[in-house]
MARLUM-936254 format. One record per residue: x, y, z of N, C-alpha, C in turn; residue in one letter. Coordinates in steps of 0.1 Angstrom, whole numbers, plus 5000, padded with zeros to 4 digits. Layout:
<sites>
XYZXYZXYZA ...
</sites>
This chain:
<sites>
302284377939302984317950302384177955M 303284087956302883957961303083957977N 302083997984302284027999302683888006Y 301983768001302383668009303683608007E 304283627995305783597993306683697999L 306383817999307183918006307083888021L 306083858026305983828040306783708044C 306783598036307783468039309183518039N 309483618030310883668029311283728044K 310383818046310383888061310683798071V 309883688071310083598083311283528081I 311783488071313283428070314283528076S 314083658072315083758078314983758092I 313683768097313483798112314083668119V 313783538113314483418121315783418121K 316583478109317883478109318483568120L 317883688121318183778132317783728146T 316783648146316483588159317583478163G 318283428155319383328159320483398165N 320583518160321883608166321383648179F 320083688181319783728195319783608205I 319283488202319283388208320783348212R 321683348203323083308207323583408217K 323383548216323783648223323283628239E 321983578239321383568253322083478261A 322783368256323583278263324883328270M 325283448265326583488269326583638271Q 325283698273325183838275325683898287F 326383998288326984068299326084188303D 325484188313324484288317325384438320A 326584418320327384548323327584618311N 327084578300327284628287326084728282K 325084718292323984808288324084958288I 323285018280323385178280321885228283E 321885348288320585408291320185518281Y 319085508274318685608264317885718274K 317285678284316585758292316285688307G 315285748313314885698327314385558323L 315085448330314685308327314585268313N 315085328304314985298290316485238286D 316585118286317885048284317984998269M 319284988264319584948252320984878253V 321184778245322484698244322984688231S 324084628229324784618215323884508207Y 323184428215322384328208321184388201V 320584488207319384568200319984638187D 321084698189321584778178322084678167K 322684568170323384488159321984418153T 321184378160319984308155319184398146A 319084518148318484618141319184638126E 320684648128321284668116321184538107Q 321084418112320984298104319584308098K 318484348105317184348099317184448087L 317684568089317684688080318484638067V 319684588068320384528058319784438049Q 319084348055318384238047316984298041N 316184378049314884418044315184528033L 316284608032316584698021316784628007E 317084488008317184427996315884387991K 314884367998313484337995312784457988L 312984577992312484707987313384817989I 314284837979315384927980315085057984P 313885117979313585257981312485287994D 312385168001311485188013312085278023A 311285338031311685398043311985328055G 312485378066312585298078312285388090F 311485338100311385398113311685288123I 312885318130313385208139313685248152T 313585168163313685198177314985258179E 316085198175317485228178318085328169E 317285368159317685488150318985448143K 319385318140320485298133320285348118T 319085368115318685438101317385498104I 317385618096316085688097315885748082S 314785698074314685738060313285728057R 312785828050311585838045311285758032E 310285698031309785628019308685688010G 308585687999307485757992306185667993K 306385537993305285437992305485338004T 306585298007306785188017307485228028Y 307185188040307985208052308085088061T 309185048065309284948076309385008089W 308684938099308584988113309284878120I 310184898127310984788133311284798147I 310984698157311584688170312484558170D 313884588170314584458169314684368181P 314184428193314284348204313284408213L 311884368213310784428222311084338233D 310984408245311184318256312784338263G 313384438258314784448262315084438276T 314284498285314484488299314484338303T 313484258297313284118299314584038295N 315084068283316384018278317484038287F 317684168292318784198301318884128313I 317684098319317484028331317283878330H 317383808317317283688315315883628317G 314883718315313483668316312983628303I 312583518300312283468285310883518280P 310783638278309783688271310183828264A 310583798251311083908242311083868228Y 311183948218310983918205311384018195G 311083988182311284088171309984138165I 309684268162308584318156308884388143S 308284348133308584408120307184438112V 306984558108305784598101306084658087A 305384638078305384718065304084798062L 304384928060303185008058303385058043Y 302285048035302185098021301285218020E 301685338018300885448017300085478030D 300785448040300285478054299485378059G 299185248053298285138057299085028058V 298984948068299684818071299284718060S 300284658057300184528047300884408051V 301884418061302484298066302884328081I 302684228088303084228103303684088106G 304984108112305683988117306184008133V 305783908141306283918154306883778158V 307983778162308883658165309183658179Y 308383558187308783538203309783438202E 311083478206312183398204312383268214L 311783278225311883178235310983058234N 309883078226309082958223308982948209R 309882998201310082988188308683008180G 307883108184306583138177306683258168E 306383238155306183338145304783368143I 304383488147302983538143303183628131F 302283618122302283708110300983708102Y 300983828095299883848086300283918074S 299583918063299784008053298384028045Y 298484158038297384188030296784088022K 295484058022294883958014294883818022G 295583818033295483688041294883698054G 294983598063294483608075295583628085S 295583578097296583598107297083438111A 298483418112298883288115299983288125F 300083158132300983128141301783008137L 302883008132303682898126302982818117N 302382898107301582838096300082798099K 299782818111298482768115297582888117K 296382898112295683018111295083048126E 295183168130294683208146293483308143I 292683298154291583398156291583438170R 291083558173290783618186289983518193V 289783538206288783458216287483488212S 286683408218285183428217284683468231I 285383488241284783518255283983638253N 282683638259281783738256281783868265P 282483838275282483958286283683958296D 283784078302284984108310285183988321L 284083948326284083858339284683728335K 284683698322285283568318286683578311S 287283698311288383738304289683738311S 290683718303292183738309292683848301L 293183958308293784078302295184088303L 295784168294297284208295297384358294A 298384398301298684558301300184568302T 300684688303301984718304301984828314G 303084838323303184948333304085068327F 303685178331304585288326305885288334P 306985318326308385328332309085458331Y 308185568324308685698325307385778323Y 307385908323306185998320305185948332Q 305185968343304285898354303085988357F 302786088348301786188351300486118350D 300186008342298985958342298785828351K 299885808359299785678367298685668377Q 298185768382297085758392295985708385P 295585768374294285708367294385568361Q 295885538357296085408353295885308365Y 296385338376296285238386294785218391L 293885318390292585308392291885208382K 292285228369291785138359292184998360L 293484978365294084848367293284788379L 292984868389292184798401290884758395E 290184838388288884778383288984668374E 289984658364290084548357290484418365M 291384438375291684318383290384258389M 289484348394288284298402287184248393Q 287284278380286184238372286484128361K 287884098361288083998352288883858358S 289283768350290083658356291483698360H 291883828357293183858361293783938350G 294984018353295684098344297184048344V 297584038334299084008332299884118326R 301184108330302184208325303484138321R 303584118308304684038301305784128301I 305684248298306784338295307284358281G 306384308272306684318258305384348250A 305184468246303684488240303484408227A 304484398219304384308206303784178210A 304284118221303883988224302483978231I 302084088238300884108244299884108233D 300284178222299084198210298984068203L 300183998200299883868193299183758202V 299483758214298783668223297283698223Y 296883828222295483868221294983828206T 295983828196295383778183295083628183A 295783558190295583398190294583368201C 294083448209293183418219293583378233G 294883398234295583368249295083468258R 295083598254294483708261293283758254F 292283808260290983858254291184008251D 291984088258292184218256293484278260A 293984378255295284448259295084588260F 295584658269295584808270296884858276F 297184968269298585028274298685168268E 299285258275299585388270301085428270Y 301485528264302885568263303785468255N 303085408246303785308237304485398223L 305385338218306085378206305585298194Q 305485358182304885288170305585168167Q 306885148170307485008168307184918176W 306584948189306184858198304784788193D 304084848186302684788183302284788167F 303084848159302684848144302384718139A 303284608142302984488136301884408143A 301984408157301084358167299584398164G 299284528162297984578160297384528147C 298184508136297784458123297484308126Y 298184238131297884098134296584078142I 296384158152295084148160293984178150V 294184298143292884318133292684208122Q 293884138117293684038107293083918113Q 293183898127292783778133291283798138A 290683908133289183928136289084028150G 290084078155289984168166289884308163G 289784398172289584548171290684618179E 291084738173292084818179291684958180V 291785018191291185168193292385228201F 292185378200292685458211291885458224D 292185528235291485518246290085598245F 289985658236288685738234287785678224S 288185558219287385468211287585498195G 288585598192288885628178289885528173G 290485578161291485508155292785588154N 292985668163294185758163295285698172E 295185568175296185508183297685528178Y 297885538166299185558160299885678165F 298985788166299585928170299385938185T 298385888190298185908206298985818214K 299485698207300285608215299785538227R 298385508224297585438235296785338227E 296785218234296185098226295185038235I 293984998228293184908234292884808222L 293384698224293084578214292184468221A 291084438215290084348220289684228211T 289184128216288484028206287084078200N 286784208203285684268196284484268206G 284284148212283184138222283384218235K 284584248238284984318251285084478248L 285084518237285384648233284484758240T 283184748239282484828247282584848262A 282684738267282884728282284184778285E 285184748279286584808280286584948279M 286084988268286185148265285385228276L 284285168281283485228291284385258303E 285085148307285985158318286985258316A 287685228305288885318303288485478302I 287285508296286885648296286585708310K 286185618319285885668332287185718338R 288285668335289585688342290485778334H 290385778320291185848312290285948304F 290086068310289086168303289986268297K 
</sites>
């Protein structure tokens, strides 16, 4: 498998789908949204974008499986599986806030081999592939070199359902606000992760995520020299759906704080 060539083909597909989303953003009618659950919105744009991605990705690896947010397809693959979020940041898109994008990851035998995240409003393609490093619009990226929490800028996400862990999350947030340069909440986990990969953020933490939110972004962080853990410091973030992504230098300090509040 030529992962670099395959990644370039994925980028072309993602850009093509991005053109559709960008066009729809100019004429989107918020009255056409649907609710999948509490505060969990979807539109025809999400569904159509997913269909476009699937139709073109199927041509690259015909027997691959798919895990997709909008479930326009659900298929197991023996070796390869695509994990797709066709519009990460749907709430931002619906409200006209320019922070949303497309996330596509490819897993081979359960291991990440390609990750692509396209932030549509700035036209930024973040990507990585097995055997390569991490890139932003063809330029190599690395995580930041900030050595400690007090010199860092952090990113997080707020829970919009399953509020049972909200009290301890707010305590953690309070601590992070007091010990860092600040905490940002963009509203799209894939973007938070790639911003961590290129050093704009020094760390990102969030729980109650879905695998399509972070599959590509976590891989790009790791390929850019960063580290990704679950809240206990293990590597079960995929199943636990909780993410701590850091530049590596902040890992111990961040985990110590998280463990104090999430026991």
